[in-house]
C-alpha positions in Angstrom: 41.4 -59.7 144.9 43.3 -62.8 143.5 43.3 -63.9 140.0 40.8 -66.8 140.7 38.3 -64.4 142.2 38.7 -61.9 139.3 37.9 -64.6 136.8 34.9 -65.7 138.8 33.6 -62.2 139.2 34.0 -61.5 135.5 32.2 -64.8 134.7 29.3 -63.9 136.9 29.1 -60.4 135.5 29.0 -61.8 132.0 26.2 -64.2 133.0 24.2 -61.3 134.5 24.7 -59.2 131.5 23.6 -62.0 129.2 20.5 -62.5 131.4 19.6 -58.9 131.2 19.7 -59.0 127.4 17.1 -61.8 127.2 13.6 -60.3 126.8 10.7 -61.8 128.7 7.9 -63.3 126.5 5.1 -60.9 125.8 1.7 -61.7 127.4 -0.9 -63.3 125.2 -4.4 -62.3 126.1 -6.6 -62.6 127.9 -4.5 -62.5 131.0 -5.6 -62.5 134.7 -5.4 -59.6 137.1 -3.3 -59.8 140.2 -6.5 -60.5 142.2 -7.3 -63.4 139.9 -3.9 -64.9 140.2 -4.0 -64.7 144.0 -7.5 -66.2 144.0 -6.3 -69.2 142.0 -3.2 -69.6 144.3 -5.6 -70.0 147.2 -6.8 -73.2 145.6 -9.2 -74.4 148.3 -12.1 -72.2 149.4 -14.9 -73.0 151.9 -18.6 -72.2 151.5 -20.8 -71.8 154.5 -24.5 -72.3 154.1 -26.4 -71.2 157.2 -29.7 -69.5 157.8 -33.4 -70.1 158.2 -33.2 -73.1 155.9 -31.0 -74.7 158.5 -33.9 -74.6 161.0 -36.6 -75.4 158.4 -34.7 -78.5 157.2 -34.9 -77.4 153.6 -32.7 -76.2 150.8 -34.5 -73.2 149.3 -36.7 -71.2 151.7 -39.9 -69.8 150.3 -39.4 -66.5 152.1 -42.2 -66.8 154.6 -40.4 -68.5 157.6 -40.6 -66.7 160.9 -37.2 -65.2 161.9 -37.8 -66.4 165.5 -36.9 -70.0 164.5 -33.3 -68.8 163.9 -31.7 -69.6 167.3 -28.3 -71.4 167.2 -27.3 -72.3 170.8 -23.6 -72.9 170.4 -22.6 -70.8 167.4 -18.8 -70.6 167.2 -17.2 -69.0 164.2 -13.8 -69.7 165.8 -14.6 -73.4 165.4 -15.5 -72.9 161.8 -12.2 -71.1 161.0 -10.0 -73.5 162.9 -11.6 -76.4 161.1 -11.1 -74.8 157.7 -7.5 -73.9 158.4 -6.8 -77.5 159.5 -8.3 -78.6 156.2 -5.8 -76.4 154.2 -8.5 -73.9 153.2 -7.5 -70.3 152.8 -10.8 -68.5 152.2 -14.4 -68.8 153.4 -17.6 -67.4 151.7 -20.8 -67.2 153.8 -24.4 -67.0 152.7 -25.2 -63.5 154.1 -28.6 -63.8 152.4 -29.9 -66.8 150.5 -32.9 -66.9 148.2 -35.4 -66.7 151.1 -34.2 -63.1 151.7 -33.3 -63.6 155.4 -30.2 -61.5 156.3 -27.5 -62.9 158.7 -26.5 -59.4 159.6 -28.5 -56.6 161.4 -29.4 -54.8 158.2 -31.2 -51.5 158.2 -32.9 -52.4 154.9 -35.4 -54.9 156.0 -37.0 -56.4 159.1 -36.5 -59.9 157.7 -33.1 -60.3 159.4 -31.2 -61.5 162.4 -32.3 -58.5 164.5 -35.7 -60.1 164.8 -34.4 -63.5 165.8 -33.8 -64.8 169.4 -30.1 -65.1 168.7 -28.3 -62.9 171.2 -31.6 -61.2 171.9 -31.6 -59.7 168.5 -28.2 -58.2 168.8 -26.3 -60.9 167.0 -24.4 -60.5 163.7 -23.1 -63.8 162.2 -21.5 -62.1 159.3 -19.5 -59.9 161.7 -18.5 -62.8 163.9 -17.1 -64.7 161.0 -15.4 -61.7 159.6 -13.7 -61.1 162.9 -12.6 -64.7 163.3 -11.1 -64.6 159.8 -9.2 -61.4 160.5 -7.8 -63.0 163.7 -6.5 -66.0 161.9 -5.4 -64.5 158.6 -8.2 -66.2 156.5 -9.7 -64.5 153.5 -13.4 -63.6 153.9 -16.0 -63.5 151.2 -19.7 -63.0 151.0 -22.6 -64.6 149.1 -25.6 -62.2 148.7 -28.4 -63.7 146.6 -29.8 -61.4 144.0 -33.0 -63.4 144.1 -35.2 -62.5 147.2 -38.4 -64.6 147.7 -39.4 -62.4 150.7 -39.2 -58.9 149.3 -42.5 -57.4 148.1 -40.8 -55.4 145.3 -38.8 -58.2 143.8 -39.1 -57.9 140.0 -39.6 -54.2 140.1 -36.9 -51.5 139.7 -37.2 -50.5 143.4 -35.8 -53.9 144.4 -32.6 -53.4 142.5 -32.0 -50.2 144.5 -32.7 -52.2 147.7 -30.2 -54.9 146.7 -27.6 -52.2 146.0 -28.1 -50.8 149.5 -27.8 -54.3 151.0 -24.6 -54.8 149.1 -23.2 -51.5 150.2 -23.8 -52.4 153.8 -22.0 -55.7 153.6 -19.1 -54.4 151.5 -18.6 -51.5 153.9 -18.9 -52.9 157.4 -16.8 -56.1 157.5 -13.3 -55.3 156.5 -11.6 -56.6 153.4 -13.7 -58.8 151.2 -11.9 -61.3 149.0 -14.8 -62.7 147.0 -18.4 -61.7 146.1 -20.6 -64.6 145.1 -23.6 -63.9 142.8 -25.8 -67.0 142.5 -27.3 -67.7 139.1 -30.6 -68.9 140.5 -33.0 -66.0 139.8 -36.7 -65.6 139.6 -39.6 -68.0 140.3 -42.2 -68.5 142.9 -42.0 -66.9 146.4 -43.7 -65.2 149.2 -42.9 -61.7 147.9 -44.4 -59.8 150.9 -47.4 -62.0 151.0 -48.3 -62.1 147.3 -47.3 -65.8 147.0 -46.8 -65.8 143.3 -44.3 -66.5 140.6 -42.2 -63.7 139.3 -39.9 -63.9 136.3 -37.2 -61.4 135.5 -34.8 -60.7 132.7 -31.7 -62.5 134.1 -29.4 -60.7 131.7 -30.4 -57.1 132.5 -32.7 -56.8 135.5 -30.1 -56.6 138.3 -27.9 -54.0 136.4 -24.8 -56.1 136.9 -22.5 -53.4 135.6 -23.5 -51.2 138.5 -23.0 -54.1 140.9 -19.5 -54.7 139.6 -18.7 -51.1 139.8 -19.8 -50.9 143.4 -17.7 -53.9 144.3 -14.7 -52.5 142.5 -15.1 -49.1 144.3 -15.6 -50.5 147.8 -13.6 -53.7 147.7 -11.0 -53.4 144.9 -9.3 -56.7 145.9 -12.6 -58.8 145.7 -13.1 -61.3 142.9 -16.7 -61.5 141.7 -18.2 -64.9 141.0 -21.1 -65.6 138.6 -21.7 -67.7 135.6 -20.0 -65.0 133.6 -17.5 -63.7 136.3 -16.0 -61.2 135.8 -13.6 -62.5 138.5 -14.2 -66.3 138.4 -16.9 -68.4 136.8 -19.2 -71.2 137.8 -17.9 -74.5 136.5 -21.3 -75.5 135.2 -22.0 -78.3 137.7 -22.3 -78.8 141.5 -20.1 -81.9 141.5 -16.8 -80.0 142.1 -15.3 -81.1 138.8 -13.7 -79.1 136.0 -13.3 -80.4 132.5 -10.2 -82.3 131.6 -9.8 -79.6 129.0 -10.3 -76.3 130.9 -9.6 -72.9 129.5 -9.7 -69.9 131.8 -11.4 -67.9 129.1 -15.0 -66.9 128.2 -16.6 -65.0 125.3 -17.8 -61.9 127.1 -20.5 -61.2 124.5 -22.1 -64.6 124.9 -22.1 -65.5 128.6 -24.2 -63.9 131.4 -25.4 -64.8 134.9 -28.0 -67.5 134.4 -26.3 -68.7 131.1 -28.0 -71.9 130.1 -25.2 -73.7 128.2 -23.6 -75.1 131.4 -21.4 -77.6 129.6 -19.5 -74.7 128.1 -18.7 -73.4 131.5 -17.0 -76.7 132.4 -14.4 -76.3 129.7 -14.4 -72.6 129.0 -14.0 -71.0 125.6 -10.7 -71.5 123.8 -11.4 -68.4 121.8 -12.6 -66.3 124.8 -11.7 -62.7 125.2 -11.8 -62.4 129.1 -10.0 -64.3 131.8 -12.5 -66.1 134.0 -11.1 -69.2 135.7 -13.5 -71.9 136.9 -14.6 -72.2 140.6 -15.8 -75.8 141.3 -18.4 -75.7 144.0 -19.6 -78.9 145.8 -21.0 -79.7 149.2 -19.4 -82.1 151.6 -22.9 -83.5 152.0 -25.6 -84.2 149.5 -27.4 -80.9 150.5 -26.1 -77.4 150.8 -27.8 -76.7 154.1 -27.7 -79.0 157.2 -30.0 -82.0 157.4 -29.6 -84.5 160.2 -30.7 -87.3 157.9 -27.4 -86.7 155.9 -25.1 -87.2 158.9 -24.1 -90.6 157.5 -23.6 -89.3 154.0 -20.6 -87.0 154.5 -18.1 -87.4 151.7 -15.1 -89.5 152.7 -11.5 -88.2 152.8 -10.8 -90.2 149.7 -13.7 -88.6 147.9 -12.6 -85.2 148.9 -9.1 -85.8 147.8 -10.4 -87.0 144.4 -12.3 -83.7 144.1 -9.1 -81.7 144.7 -7.5 -83.5 141.7 -10.6 -82.9 139.5 -10.8 -79.2 140.3 -7.5 -77.6 141.3 -5.7 -80.4 139.4 -7.6 -79.3 136.3 -6.9 -75.6 136.4 -9.8 -74.7 138.7 -10.4 -73.7 142.3 -12.2 -76.0 144.7 -15.1 -74.5 146.7 -16.1 -77.0 149.4 -19.4 -76.3 151.2 -19.8 -76.9 154.9 -23.5 -76.9 156.1 -23.4 -75.4 159.6 -25.8 -77.3 161.9 -28.6 -76.0 164.1 -26.2 -75.6 167.0 -24.1 -73.2 164.9 -21.2 -75.6 164.4 -19.5 -77.5 161.6 -20.4 -81.1 162.5 -17.6 -83.3 163.7 -17.7 -85.8 160.8 -17.5 -83.0 158.3 -14.6 -81.5 160.1 -12.8 -84.8 160.5 -13.2 -85.9 156.9 -12.0 -82.5 155.5 -8.9 -82.5 157.7 -8.1 -86.1 156.8 -8.4 -85.3 153.1 -5.9 -82.5 153.5 -3.5 -84.9 155.3 -3.9 -87.4 152.4 -3.1 -84.7 149.9 0.0 -83.6 151.8 1.1 -87.2 152.0 0.6 -87.9 148.3 2.4 -84.7 147.2 5.0 -84.7 149.9 8.2 -85.3 147.9 8.9 -83.9 144.4 11.1 -86.5 142.8 12.3 -84.0 140.3 13.4 -81.3 142.8 16.9 -80.0 142.0 17.2 -81.8 138.7 18.2 -79.9 135.6 16.0 -80.8 132.6 17.2 -81.1 129.1 15.1 -78.9 126.8 14.9 -78.8 123.1 14.5 -75.0 123.1 15.1 -72.1 125.6 15.2 -68.3 125.6 18.1 -68.6 128.1 18.9 -66.0 130.7 16.4 -66.0 133.5 14.2 -68.3 131.5 16.3 -71.4 131.4 15.4 -75.0 132.5 16.5 -74.5 136.1 13.3 -72.5 136.7 11.3 -75.7 136.2 12.4 -77.3 139.5 13.5 -74.3 141.7 10.2 -74.3 143.6 9.5 -70.6 142.9 6.3 -69.4 141.3 7.7 -66.2 139.7 10.5 -68.0 137.7 9.7 -69.9 134.6 11.3 -71.7 131.6 10.3 -70.1 128.3 11.0 -71.0 124.7 11.8 -68.5 121.9 8.9 -66.5 120.5 8.4 -68.7 117.4 8.6 -72.0 119.3 5.2 -73.5 120.4 6.3 -77.1 120.7 9.2 -78.4 122.7 10.4 -81.3 124.9 11.5 -81.3 128.5 13.4 -84.4 129.6 14.5 -85.4 133.1 17.0 -88.2 133.7 16.8 -89.7 137.2 19.8 -91.2 139.0 18.0 -94.5 139.5 14.8 -96.3 138.7 12.1 -94.4 140.5 8.4 -95.2 141.0 5.9 -92.3 140.1 2.1 -92.0 139.8 1.5 -88.2 139.9 2.7 -85.5 137.6 2.1 -81.8 138.2 2.6 -79.1 135.6 2.1 -75.3 135.9 2.1 -72.5 133.4 3.1 -69.0 134.4 -0.5 -67.6 134.0 0.3 -63.9 134.5 1.4 -64.1 130.9 -1.7 -66.0 129.8 -2.7 -69.6 129.3 -0.9 -71.1 126.4 -0.6 -74.9 126.2 -3.2 -76.6 123.9 -1.8 -80.2 124.0 1.0 -82.3 125.5 1.9 -85.9 126.2 4.1 -87.7 128.7 6.7 -90.4 128.0 8.8 -92.4 130.4 12.1 -94.2 130.0 12.2 -97.9 131.1 14.6 -100.5 130.0 16.3 -98.2 127.6 13.1 -97.4 125.6 10.7 -94.5 125.7 7.1 -95.4 126.2 4.0 -93.2 126.2 2.3 -92.9 129.6 -1.4 -93.4 129.9 -2.8 -90.7 132.3 -6.4 -91.9 131.9 -7.6 -88.5 130.8 -7.0 -85.8 128.1 -3.7 -84.1 128.0 -4.7 -80.8 126.5 -4.8 -77.6 128.7 -2.6 -76.9 131.7 -3.2 -73.3 133.0 -2.4 -72.6 136.7 -2.1 -76.2 137.6 -2.6 -79.6 136.1 -2.1 -82.8 138.0 -2.2 -86.2 136.3 -2.8 -89.4 138.2 -1.8 -92.7 136.7 -0.9 -96.3 137.5 2.5 -96.5 139.3 5.3 -96.9 136.9 9.1 -97.3 137.6 11.1 -95.0 135.4 14.7 -93.9 134.8 13.6 -90.9 132.8 10.6 -88.7 132.2 9.8 -86.6 129.1 7.0 -84.0 128.7 6.3 -83.2 125.1 4.5 -79.9 124.6 3.0 -80.5 121.2 1.0 -77.3 120.6 0.4 -73.9 122.2 -1.1 -70.5 121.6 2.3 -68.9 121.9 5.8 -69.7 123.1 5.8 -71.9 126.2 6.0 -70.4 129.8 6.2 -73.3 132.3 7.1 -72.4 135.9 6.9 -75.8 137.6 7.1 -79.5 136.9 7.0 -82.0 139.7 6.6 -85.8 139.9 5.4 -87.8 142.9 4.8 -91.3 144.2 1.7 -91.3 146.3 2.5 -94.5 148.1 5.4 -93.0 150.0 
């Protein structure tokens, strides 16, 4: 080995030794589980609403419809999955049972199910068909099983809870890996209830025995994330517009929130002082309704509207759950499919080129070692820039080689160590002077991902000033884009 190589080897060894001596930041709770991190990285999830309501042309079935009306003539779960994949969606959740109590799988718990429909002469299983299609194409598969059942005679009594657990056991045990279990917050009210045709109210907080439900899911499907107003995997965002708050903490106060929680505006922003990690899932339908209605064929959200929803959900530290109402034939309608795919193409175009890629930022503080500024633009999720333990405010400055037009800025925190940033602001260099950028919304929380959209500005430098945080900074990605490219 020549002298030059010896010097290089010694230098690299010294660097590696130095890196090993730098301690990673300690996590600041609450922190997500691996399942929750993977859920958030999926970003876009599809909802499928399909059932007797589709054929009754209504949203909430009363529980008295005849199963014989369920007869899709061209049902094709392959078409569903291909559509969703082309729209950049990585998971689908299906209404295995909505509030009307009709089951889309051949359950042994009730006669009010697909066994007693004309579909495939009573031998069909829509849940199984979709699960198989997802498995073939590598898509995550989740289930919605309504706790409220307007058909069941014993709803409101302890016996119904046992019945619900048996239903849940069937679905969790017969369809492979389940990625998400969706527990709707709509509970109790008027219904058929085995012919009683009356209103039944329940204790939303205690009736269903949610601890037992959570335990069953954890036992049978340990990778599943549970959705409800209170999680514990992910939470409802508090509206059905698909929009998270501009400030959005991934925390909730576990003693306060429960399924059916009435203070919905709190779910939109989370609790800054929460003690459990429950990120927001932003559900919205591609049409005005959740189930298919022919009269809404001209009211499908445009690609531009769907793109806007991505920025207001995923771009605000949430997950986007976009509903596709399957039509009476058993297909995702062509306009729904086209608009969803076009929206994904628009997103890819707008965020195609990271104008900061490969640039080394100047930072006012760093832990050094593996946690230096190179991690901000290396494109890797598991690497991150971190400040020293006592530093909760710092600047990150990028100098560009020439004047560059930008109108998008993406920031990401390394959330396995917790959500930290409480406030930040953005400045840009133009004509030798730094000016504060107007992002048209609050610059408070970041979390998994924050994307700011603003009027195009030509800059020679960009500075992100993290002004307050719950603990030392852990930022794993900063990217700038110009959507007009």
